[in-house]
N, CA, C and O of each residue as an XYZ file, in Angstrom:
540
protein
N     -80.027     29.573     19.979
C     -78.751     29.798     20.651
C     -78.728     29.121     22.021
O     -77.693     28.580     22.412
N     -79.835     29.136     22.759
C     -79.857     28.548     24.091
C     -79.661     27.043     24.021
O     -79.051     26.473     24.925
N     -80.156     26.377     22.982
C     -80.003     24.929     22.896
C     -78.529     24.554     22.777
O     -78.078     23.616     23.433
N     -77.781     25.269     21.956
C     -76.353     25.001     21.828
C     -75.665     25.259     23.163
O     -74.761     24.513     23.542
N     -76.072     26.293     23.876
C     -75.482     26.610     25.161
C     -75.765     25.503     26.174
O     -74.878     25.140     26.946
N     -76.973     24.966     26.185
C     -77.306     23.881     27.100
C     -76.456     22.659     26.773
O     -75.956     21.991     27.678
N     -76.291     22.364     25.493
C     -75.463     21.226     25.097
C     -74.008     21.432     25.524
O     -73.328     20.472     25.887
N     -73.532     22.664     25.484
C     -72.167     22.945     25.919
C     -72.023     22.813     27.435
O     -70.952     22.459     27.927
N     -73.085     23.093     28.170
C     -73.030     23.067     29.632
C     -73.091     21.654     30.201
O     -72.650     21.429     31.328
N     -73.623     20.709     29.452
C     -73.766     19.349     29.966
C     -72.399     18.759     30.310
O     -72.304     17.908     31.195
N     -71.352     19.191     29.634
C     -70.001     18.715     29.948
C     -69.556     19.190     31.333
O     -68.822     18.492     32.033
N     -70.004     20.374     31.714
C     -69.559     20.957     32.987
C     -70.451     20.535     34.159
O     -69.964     20.280     35.261
N     -71.771     20.463     33.907
C     -72.736     20.048     34.927
C     -73.497     18.870     34.333
O     -74.278     19.038     33.397
N     -73.271     17.696     34.870
C     -73.809     16.482     34.253
C     -75.318     16.359     34.395
O     -75.970     15.860     33.478
N     -75.883     16.783     35.481
C     -77.309     16.654     35.719
C     -78.029     17.872     35.147
O     -77.716     19.002     35.521
N     -78.985     17.660     34.251
C     -79.697     18.774     33.617
C     -80.526     19.567     34.632
O     -80.631     20.791     34.547
N     -81.106     18.855     35.583
C     -81.893     19.550     36.596
C     -80.998     20.488     37.407
O     -81.378     21.629     37.670
N     -79.825     20.022     37.799
C     -78.886     20.868     38.543
C     -78.428     22.036     37.684
O     -78.246     23.145     38.186
N     -78.242     21.791     36.389
C     -77.851     22.860     35.472
C     -78.922     23.952     35.445
O     -78.599     25.139     35.473
N     -80.182     23.556     35.393
C     -81.267     24.537     35.378
C     -81.272     25.334     36.676
O     -81.431     26.555     36.650
N     -81.097     24.653     37.824
C     -81.071     25.357     39.108
C     -79.925     26.358     39.178
O     -80.108     27.497     39.610
N     -78.733     25.920     38.747
C     -77.567     26.811     38.814
C     -77.711     27.991     37.867
O     -77.391     29.123     38.230
N     -78.187     27.737     36.661
C     -78.341     28.820     35.685
C     -79.418     29.806     36.142
O     -79.261     31.016     35.976
N     -80.506     29.297     36.713
C     -81.557     30.193     37.205
C     -81.041     31.052     38.361
O     -81.329     32.247     38.438
N     -80.277     30.424     39.254
C     -79.714     31.191     40.372
C     -78.759     32.261     39.856
O     -78.794     33.400     40.323
N     -77.917     31.911     38.907
C     -76.971     32.880     38.339
C     -77.710     33.988     37.595
O     -77.300     35.147     37.652
N     -78.796     33.647     36.897
C     -79.582     34.667     36.199
C     -80.204     35.642     37.197
O     -80.263     36.842     36.933
N     -80.668     35.138     38.339
C     -81.192     36.021     39.383
C     -80.096     36.923     39.937
O     -80.330     38.097     40.226
N     -78.898     36.363     40.083
C     -77.777     37.174     40.574
C     -77.453     38.292     39.587
O     -77.183     39.424     39.988
N     -77.481     37.970     38.297
C     -77.188     38.973     37.267
C     -78.257     40.063     37.291
O     -77.941     41.249     37.200
N     -79.523     39.662     37.415
C     -80.597     40.665     37.417
C     -80.549     41.536     38.665
O     -81.056     42.657     38.649
N     -79.942     41.037     39.758
C     -79.835     41.858     40.966
C     -78.581     42.728     40.966
O     -78.326     43.444     41.935
N     -77.789     42.675     39.879
C     -76.666     43.596     39.750
C     -75.295     42.972     39.773
O     -74.304     43.702     39.788
N     -75.187     41.665     39.777
C     -73.886     41.013     39.790
C     -73.179     41.218     38.444
O     -73.819     41.284     37.395
N     -71.867     41.316     38.500
C     -71.082     41.506     37.282
C     -71.090     40.232     36.438
O     -71.011     39.124     36.968
N     -71.187     40.404     35.113
C     -71.158     39.232     34.244
C     -69.728     38.997     33.781
O     -68.935     39.930     33.651
N     -69.413     37.714     33.531
C     -68.044     37.335     33.196
C     -67.846     37.140     31.698
O     -66.720     36.900     31.261
N     -68.899     37.235     30.904
C     -68.787     37.111     29.437
C     -69.491     38.303     28.816
O     -70.199     39.043     29.499
N     -69.291     38.486     27.508
C     -69.968     39.587     26.825
C     -71.447     39.267     26.689
O     -71.823     38.119     26.454
N     -72.279     40.280     26.838
C     -73.729     40.066     26.836
C     -74.246     39.739     25.439
O     -75.085     38.846     25.323
N     -73.813     40.386     24.397
C     -74.255     40.169     23.009
C     -75.773     40.201     22.889
O     -76.346     39.381     22.171
N     -76.429     41.116     23.566
C     -77.880     41.299     23.532
C     -78.649     40.064     24.013
O     -79.817     39.884     23.669
N     -77.998     39.224     24.802
C     -78.664     38.040     25.342
C     -79.345     38.388     26.656
O     -78.941     39.311     27.363
N     -80.381     37.632     26.963
C     -81.057     37.821     28.244
C     -80.270     37.111     29.342
O     -79.362     36.327     29.065
N     -80.630     37.396     30.588
C     -79.874     36.898     31.741
C     -79.746     35.367     31.794
O     -78.654     34.881     32.088
N     -80.804     34.577     31.527
C     -80.622     33.116     31.572
C     -79.610     32.602     30.549
O     -78.853     31.675     30.835
N     -79.598     33.201     29.363
C     -78.644     32.768     28.330
C     -77.232     33.180     28.719
O     -76.281     32.432     28.488
N     -77.087     34.370     29.310
C     -75.768     34.809     29.772
C     -75.269     33.864     30.860
O     -74.090     33.511     30.883
N     -76.156     33.455     31.757
C     -75.766     32.537     32.823
C     -75.310     31.200     32.249
O     -74.304     30.647     32.694
N     -76.035     30.680     31.269
C     -75.633     29.420     30.631
C     -74.303     29.570     29.902
O     -73.472     28.663     29.938
N     -74.095     30.709     29.239
C     -72.818     30.929     28.549
C     -71.657     31.015     29.536
O     -70.561     30.537     29.243
N     -71.886     31.619     30.702
C     -70.836     31.678     31.723
C     -70.468     30.276     32.208
O     -69.292     29.974     32.410
N     -71.465     29.432     32.392
C     -71.197     28.060     32.827
C     -70.485     27.288     31.725
O     -69.559     26.526     32.002
N     -70.909     27.480     30.473
C     -70.309     26.752     29.355
C     -68.854     27.141     29.136
O     -68.033     26.284     28.808
N     -68.522     28.411     29.309
C     -67.161     28.891     29.077
C     -66.286     28.769     30.320
O     -65.150     29.243     30.327
N     -66.805     28.139     31.365
C     -66.088     27.958     32.630
C     -65.638     29.285     33.238
O     -64.612     29.350     33.916
N     -66.416     30.344     32.990
C     -66.116     31.632     33.600
C     -66.441     31.583     35.092
O     -65.859     32.312     35.895
N     -67.387     30.704     35.444
C     -67.755     30.500     36.839
C     -67.668     29.016     37.141
O     -67.979     28.181     36.292
N     -67.251     28.696     38.335
C     -67.169     27.305     38.747
C     -68.555     26.809     39.146
O     -69.226     27.459     39.948
N     -69.005     25.665     38.603
C     -70.308     25.132     39.016
C     -70.350     24.817     40.514
O     -71.404     24.942     41.139
N     -69.236     24.419     41.086
C     -69.189     24.147     42.520
C     -69.441     25.401     43.341
O     -70.155     25.363     44.343
N     -68.846     26.527     42.909
C     -69.067     27.791     43.612
C     -70.518     28.247     43.482
O     -71.118     28.735     44.440
N     -71.075     28.078     42.269
C     -72.472     28.445     42.069
C     -73.398     27.607     42.949
O     -74.361     28.114     43.525
N     -73.085     26.314     43.038
C     -73.906     25.424     43.861
C     -73.835     25.840     45.323
O     -74.850     25.843     46.019
N     -72.640     26.191     45.794
C     -72.471     26.634     47.182
C     -73.256     27.917     47.452
O     -73.883     28.051     48.502
N     -73.222     28.860     46.506
C     -73.974     30.107     46.665
C     -75.477     29.844     46.659
O     -76.225     30.476     47.405
N     -75.919     28.903     45.810
C     -77.334     28.556     45.750
C     -77.799     27.960     47.075
O     -78.845     28.346     47.597
N     -77.031     27.026     47.618
C     -77.394     26.405     48.893
C     -77.419     27.454     49.995
O     -78.324     27.463     50.830
N     -76.425     28.340     49.998
C     -76.352     29.381     51.025
C     -77.547     30.333     50.928
O     -78.070     30.780     51.948
N     -77.975     30.640     49.702
C     -79.107     31.564     49.544
C     -80.425     30.938     49.978
O     -81.359     31.660     50.327
N     -80.522     29.614     49.964
C     -81.758     28.934     50.345
C     -81.825     28.610     51.829
O     -82.890     28.250     52.331
N     -80.715     28.729     52.537
C     -80.699     28.389     53.956
C     -81.414     29.457     54.766
O     -81.235     30.655     54.545
N     -82.233     28.996     55.714
C     -82.896     29.923     56.618
C     -82.094     30.067     57.907
O     -82.080     31.137     58.515
N     -81.434     29.006     58.319
C     -80.628     29.009     59.535
C     -79.213     28.608     59.144
O     -78.983     27.504     58.651
N     -78.280     29.508     59.365
C     -76.894     29.238     59.028
C     -76.172     28.840     60.307
O     -76.100     29.616     61.260
N     -75.646     27.640     60.316
C     -74.936     27.151     61.494
C     -73.490     27.624     61.423
O     -72.810     27.448     60.412
N     -73.044     28.216     62.499
C     -71.682     28.730     62.567
C     -70.851     27.747     63.380
O     -71.219     27.380     64.496
N     -69.738     27.328     62.814
C     -68.845     26.437     63.543
C     -68.043     27.256     64.536
O     -67.204     28.073     64.158
N     -68.313     27.027     65.803
C     -67.585     27.728     66.852
C     -66.668     26.731     67.538
O     -67.021     25.560     67.678
N     -65.505     27.178     67.964
C     -64.599     26.248     68.644
C     -65.202     25.770     69.959
O     -65.940     26.492     70.629
N     -64.870     24.551     70.299
C     -65.364     23.974     71.550
C     -64.749     24.745     72.719
O     -63.565     25.079     72.676
N     -65.530     25.030     73.758
C     -64.954     25.737     74.907
C     -63.948     24.840     75.622
O     -64.158     23.637     75.784
N     -62.865     25.454     76.037
C     -61.832     24.701     76.741
C     -62.298     24.410     78.160
O     -62.994     25.218     78.774
N     -61.914     23.265     78.666
C     -62.310     22.883     80.019
C     -61.550     23.758     81.014
O     -60.321     23.814     81.005
N     -62.303     24.432     81.860
C     -61.705     25.292     82.870
C     -61.596     24.502     84.163
O     -62.544     23.814     84.542
N     -60.459     24.583     84.852
C     -60.348     23.870     86.124
C     -61.262     24.497     87.160
O     -61.407     25.718     87.217
N     -61.869     23.666     87.967
C     -62.767     24.151     89.004
C     -61.963     24.739     90.152
O     -60.868     24.269     90.463
N     -62.509     25.760     90.772
C     -61.837     26.376     91.917
C     -61.920     25.405     93.081
O     -62.990     24.883     93.394
N     -60.811     25.172     93.702
C     -60.776     24.275     94.846
C     -60.738     22.809     94.448
O     -60.873     21.929     95.298
N     -60.555     22.546     93.167
C     -60.470     21.151     92.732
C     -59.136     20.584     93.174
O     -58.173     21.335     93.334
N     -59.057     19.284     93.374
C     -57.789     18.700     93.792
C     -56.694     18.976     92.764
O     -56.918     18.873     91.558
N     -55.536     19.319     93.250
C     -54.411     19.573     92.354
C     -54.268     21.029     91.979
O     -53.306     21.391     91.301
N     -55.196     21.882     92.400
C     -55.052     23.301     92.098
C     -54.524     24.001     93.323
O     -54.899     23.661     94.445
N     -53.670     24.961     93.129
C     -53.077     25.689     94.246
C     -54.049     26.698     94.812
O     -54.938     27.178     94.109
N     -53.882     27.023     96.090
C     -54.735     28.001     96.747
C     -53.858     29.183     97.103
O     -52.829     29.021     97.759
N     -54.256     30.379     96.675
C     -53.503     31.585     96.967
C     -53.878     32.083     98.361
O     -54.870     31.650     98.948
N     -53.060     33.002     98.874
C     -53.320     33.561    100.194
C     -54.568     34.435    100.176
O     -55.198     34.630    101.215
N     -54.941     34.975     98.987
C     -56.108     35.849     98.891
C     -57.417     35.065     98.859
O     -58.483     35.632     99.096
N     -57.345     33.783     98.571
C     -58.560     32.971     98.499
C     -59.132     32.792     99.897
O     -58.397     32.558    100.857
N     -60.437     32.904     99.997
C     -61.098     32.683    101.278
C     -62.057     31.518    101.122
O     -62.577     31.254    100.038
N     -62.273     30.844    102.205
C     -63.166     29.696    102.174
C     -64.599     30.189    102.328
O     -64.893     30.998    103.208
N     -65.471     29.708    101.487
C     -66.863     30.119    101.523
C     -67.651     29.043    102.241
O     -67.588     27.866    101.885
N     -68.390     29.457    103.251
C     -69.231     28.510    103.974
C     -70.668     28.983    103.891
O     -70.948     30.182    103.860
N     -71.554     28.038    103.856
C     -72.974     28.375    103.828
C     -73.619     27.850    105.094
O     -73.276     26.773    105.580
N     -74.544     28.612    105.617
C     -75.237     28.210    106.824
C     -76.663     27.829    106.469
O     -77.292     28.453    105.614
N     -77.152     26.825    107.116
C     -78.541     26.420    106.937
C     -79.402     27.194    107.920
O     -79.004     27.426    109.061
N     -80.571     27.589    107.474
C     -81.469     28.354    108.315
C     -82.786     27.584    108.418
O     -83.297     27.071    107.423
N     -83.314     27.514    109.612
C     -84.584     26.805    109.778
C     -85.720     27.690    109.282
O     -85.534     28.879    109.023
N     -86.889     27.094    109.156
C     -88.045     27.829    108.680
C     -88.443     28.932    109.653
O     -88.809     30.033    109.240
N     -88.368     28.629    110.955
C     -88.746     29.626    111.943
C     -87.800     30.821    111.894
O     -88.238     31.968    111.981
N     -86.492     30.549    111.753
C     -85.525     31.644    111.700
C     -85.753     32.490    110.452
O     -85.601     33.711    110.489
N     -86.113     31.848    109.363
C     -86.377     32.574    108.126
C     -87.599     33.474    108.285
O     -87.581     34.626    107.852
N     -88.657     32.958    108.901
C     -89.865     33.766    109.102
C     -89.596     34.945    110.031
O     -90.100     36.043    109.800
N     -88.801     34.724    111.084
C     -88.459     35.822    111.992
C     -87.666     36.891    111.249
O     -87.881     38.087    111.447
N     -86.771     36.460    110.415
C     -85.990     37.420    109.642
C     -86.850     38.208    108.672
O     -86.633     39.403    108.474
N     -87.823     37.546    108.068
C     -88.717     38.236    107.135
C     -89.637     39.203    107.858
O     -89.978     40.256    107.320
N     -90.043     38.856    109.075
C     -90.904     39.759    109.852
C     -90.160     41.050    110.167
O     -90.763     42.122    110.216
N     -88.871     40.951    110.377
C     -88.087     42.145    110.668
C     -87.944     43.036    109.445
O     -87.620     44.216    109.583
N     -88.175     42.509    108.268
C     -88.038     43.296    107.050
C     -89.322     44.007    106.660
O     -89.301     44.846    105.760
N     -90.431     43.703    107.304
C     -91.689     44.353    106.939
C     -91.661     45.796    107.396
O     -91.106     46.106    108.450
N     -92.249     46.671    106.621
C     -92.239     48.090    107.016
C     -93.112     48.291    108.245
O     -94.088     47.564    108.432
N     -92.779     49.258    109.080
C     -93.596     49.503    110.275
C     -94.989     49.953    109.857
O     -95.173     50.585    108.817
N     -95.954     49.615    110.684
C     -97.328     49.984    110.366
C     -97.455     51.496    110.432
O     -96.852     52.164    111.271
N     -98.248     51.997    109.532
C     -98.423     53.453    109.459
C     -99.258     53.931    110.641
O    -100.288     53.342    110.969
N     -98.800     55.004    111.275
C     -99.549     55.587    112.387
C    -100.580     56.539    111.809
O    -100.315     57.209    110.811
N    -101.745     56.608    112.420
C    -102.755     57.542    111.895
C    -102.270     58.978    112.065
O    -101.659     59.345    113.069
N    -102.566     59.761    111.052
C    -102.147     61.157    111.078
C    -103.018     61.937    112.045
O    -104.224     61.700    112.094
N    -102.450     62.868    112.822
C    -103.269     63.660    113.755
C    -104.210     64.567    112.980
O    -103.871     65.059    111.903
N    -105.392     64.782    113.537
C    -106.378     65.659    112.901
C    -105.889     67.098    113.017
O    -105.316     67.499    114.030
N    -106.123     67.847    111.978
C    -105.721     69.271    112.060
C    -106.564     69.990    113.128
O    -107.771     69.778    113.245
N    -105.906     70.815    113.872
C    -106.562     71.537    114.976
C    -107.291     72.723    114.373
O    -106.745     73.472    113.563
N    -108.536     72.872    114.792
C    -109.315     73.994    114.278
C    -108.912     75.269    115.017
O    -108.962     75.297    116.246
N    -108.528     76.287    114.329
C    -108.134     77.563    114.921
C    -109.301     78.528    114.990
O    -109.125     79.688    115.361
N    -110.458     78.076    114.647
C    -111.615     78.957    114.568
C    -112.273     79.149    115.924
O    -113.269     79.871    115.971
N    -111.841     78.606    116.974
C    -112.497     78.738    118.280
C    -112.414     80.095    118.784
O    -112.914     80.381    119.871
């Protein structure tokens, strides 16, 4: 029975190797619980898969797409390109009354070190010895 089914499938999938790949993938799908599109007639999953392809119950193109998708480890998602945002303060852009001008000041190395010295915690003072009340 499988030989006749393979001969029937050659019309739908011209390459025999591709036919084997698609039928094997479909048989795995059936064994994992996918609904079958033809009557089983006590056939095993590979024969049912070939019969589905032969009767055009499933599109070989769709099966091929599912096979490729199942073998992919990294799925690339097509995301829209980000739109170019105008820069703030770029020529041709309006300035609102709420906008403030940002200025940066340069600091010398000595000024930076002086500022860092002011941030150090004060040195710990030694704790007074407890007074003996036993005198």
